[in-house]
C-alpha positions as CSV (number, residue, x, y, z in Angstrom):
1,X,-37.6,11.4,19.7
2,X,-38.4,10.5,16.1
3,X,-36.7,13.3,14.5
4,X,-33.6,12.3,16.5
5,X,-33.7,8.6,15.4
6,X,-34.0,9.7,11.8
7,X,-31.0,12.0,11.9
8,X,-29.2,9.3,13.6
9,X,-29.8,7.0,10.8
10,X,-29.1,9.6,8.0
11,X,-25.6,10.1,10.0
12,X,-24.9,6.5,9.8
13,X,-26.0,6.0,6.2
14,X,-23.9,9.2,5.1
15,X,-20.9,7.8,6.9
16,X,-21.3,4.5,5.3
17,X,-21.5,6.0,1.9
18,X,-18.4,8.1,2.8
19,X,-16.5,5.1,3.8
20,X,-17.4,3.1,0.6
21,X,-16.6,6.1,-1.8
22,X,-13.0,6.3,-0.2
23,X,-12.4,2.4,0.0
24,X,-13.6,2.0,-3.9
25,X,-12.2,4.9,-5.6
26,X,-8.4,4.8,-6.5
27,X,-6.8,7.6,-4.9
28,X,-5.4,10.6,-6.8
29,X,-2.4,10.7,-5.0
30,X,-0.3,7.8,-6.3
31,X,2.7,8.0,-8.3
32,X,1.1,6.5,-11.3
33,X,-1.2,9.8,-11.6
34,X,1.4,12.4,-10.2
35,X,4.9,11.2,-11.2
36,X,5.8,11.7,-7.6
37,X,6.1,9.3,-4.6
38,X,4.1,11.0,-2.3
39,X,4.6,11.2,1.7
40,X,2.4,9.8,4.2
41,X,-0.4,11.7,5.6
42,X,-0.6,12.5,9.4
43,X,-2.8,9.7,10.0
44,X,-0.8,6.4,11.1
45,X,-2.1,4.1,8.7
46,X,0.6,4.5,5.9
47,X,4.2,3.7,6.0
48,X,6.8,4.8,3.5
49,X,10.5,4.6,2.7
50,X,10.6,8.6,1.9
51,X,9.0,9.6,5.2
52,X,11.2,11.3,7.5
53,X,9.2,10.8,10.8
54,X,9.5,7.5,12.8
55,X,5.7,7.0,12.8
56,X,5.5,6.4,9.2
57,X,9.1,5.4,8.4
58,X,10.0,2.1,7.0
59,X,13.6,1.1,5.4
60,X,13.4,0.7,1.4
61,X,14.0,-2.7,0.1
62,X,17.2,-3.3,-1.6
63,X,18.4,-5.3,-4.5
64,X,21.5,-5.9,-6.2
65,X,21.9,-6.6,-10.2
66,X,19.6,-5.7,-12.8
67,X,16.2,-3.6,-12.1
68,X,14.4,-5.9,-14.4
69,X,15.3,-8.9,-12.2
70,X,14.3,-7.0,-8.9
71,X,11.2,-6.4,-10.9
72,X,10.5,-10.1,-11.6
73,X,11.5,-10.9,-8.1
74,X,9.1,-8.3,-6.7
75,X,6.2,-9.6,-8.8
76,X,6.8,-13.2,-7.9
77,X,6.9,-12.0,-4.1
78,X,3.4,-10.1,-4.6
79,X,1.8,-13.0,-6.3
80,X,2.2,-15.1,-3.4
81,X,0.8,-12.8,-0.8
82,X,-2.7,-13.4,0.1
83,X,-5.2,-10.6,-0.9
84,X,-3.0,-8.7,-3.6
85,X,-3.5,-7.7,-7.1
86,X,-1.4,-5.9,-9.3
87,X,-3.3,-2.5,-10.8
88,X,-0.4,-1.2,-12.7
89,X,3.1,-2.5,-13.9
90,X,5.6,-0.7,-15.3
91,X,9.5,-1.4,-15.5
92,X,10.2,0.7,-12.5
93,X,6.9,0.8,-11.0
94,X,4.1,-1.4,-9.4
95,X,0.9,-0.4,-7.9
96,X,-0.7,-3.1,-5.8
97,X,-4.2,-3.2,-4.5
98,X,-4.7,-5.4,-1.3
99,X,-8.0,-6.4,0.0
100,X,-8.4,-7.4,3.7
101,X,-10.3,-10.7,4.0
102,X,-12.7,-9.7,6.6
103,X,-14.0,-6.2,6.3
104,X,-12.9,-5.9,2.4
105,X,-11.0,-2.5,3.2
106,X,-8.4,-1.7,0.4
107,X,-4.8,-0.9,1.0
108,X,-2.4,0.6,-1.8
109,X,1.1,-0.7,-2.0
110,X,3.4,1.4,-4.4
111,X,6.9,0.1,-5.2
112,X,9.3,2.5,-7.2
113,X,12.4,0.6,-8.4
114,X,15.5,2.9,-8.5
115,X,18.7,1.9,-10.5
116,X,20.8,2.6,-7.3
117,X,19.7,-0.6,-5.9
118,X,16.6,0.6,-3.7
119,X,13.1,-0.2,-4.1
120,X,11.1,2.8,-2.4
121,X,7.7,1.4,-0.8
122,X,4.7,3.1,0.3
123,X,1.8,1.2,1.6
124,X,-1.4,3.2,2.7
125,X,-5.0,2.2,3.8
126,X,-7.7,4.0,1.8
127,X,-9.9,4.4,4.5
128,X,-9.6,4.9,8.5
129,X,-7.3,6.3,10.8
130,X,-5.7,3.6,12.2
131,X,-4.5,0.2,10.5
132,X,-3.2,-1.4,13.7
133,X,0.4,-2.2,11.7
134,X,-1.1,-4.0,8.7
135,X,0.7,-1.9,6.4
136,X,3.9,-2.3,8.2
137,X,3.7,-6.1,8.4
138,X,2.6,-6.1,4.8
139,X,5.8,-4.5,3.8
140,X,8.0,-6.6,6.0
141,X,6.3,-9.7,4.6
142,X,7.1,-8.5,1.0
143,X,10.7,-7.9,2.1
144,X,10.8,-11.5,3.2
145,X,9.7,-13.0,0.4
146,X,11.5,-10.6,-2.0
147,X,14.9,-11.4,-0.3
148,X,14.1,-15.4,-0.2
149,X,13.7,-15.0,-4.0
150,X,17.1,-13.4,-4.2
151,X,18.4,-16.5,-2.3
152,X,17.1,-18.7,-4.4
153,X,18.4,-17.0,-7.6
154,X,22.1,-17.4,-6.2
């Protein structure tokens, strides 16, 4: 019985260590590292405008006019959202790290601003199978804030 207790404790501690490692390490699949806007993995804790399946698919953001103005509006919208911190910023790309308030889980939001008026978006949880719609809701909140910024400019 003592052995089973120790084994259970070891399994719990090992699982916790793996969870912490996955949560705090920057993933290697980001556009900033690969130059490719990655598709979502099979788990449902990801949404992407380049995904073709209904579970992961979300519409890209759209803008009219100048790419740099779209970039500025995105930054403004992101800064107004709780828990977000811009990790990498280029004229056509943003990587934002969001930390959930209670459990301190980390999610990555990537935005790729294309010259054709589309902003490709990908939001993915670093740890966990399900996200209970958090990534989708975050992208939709960003969309609303981004569009509100366009109406203020006009």
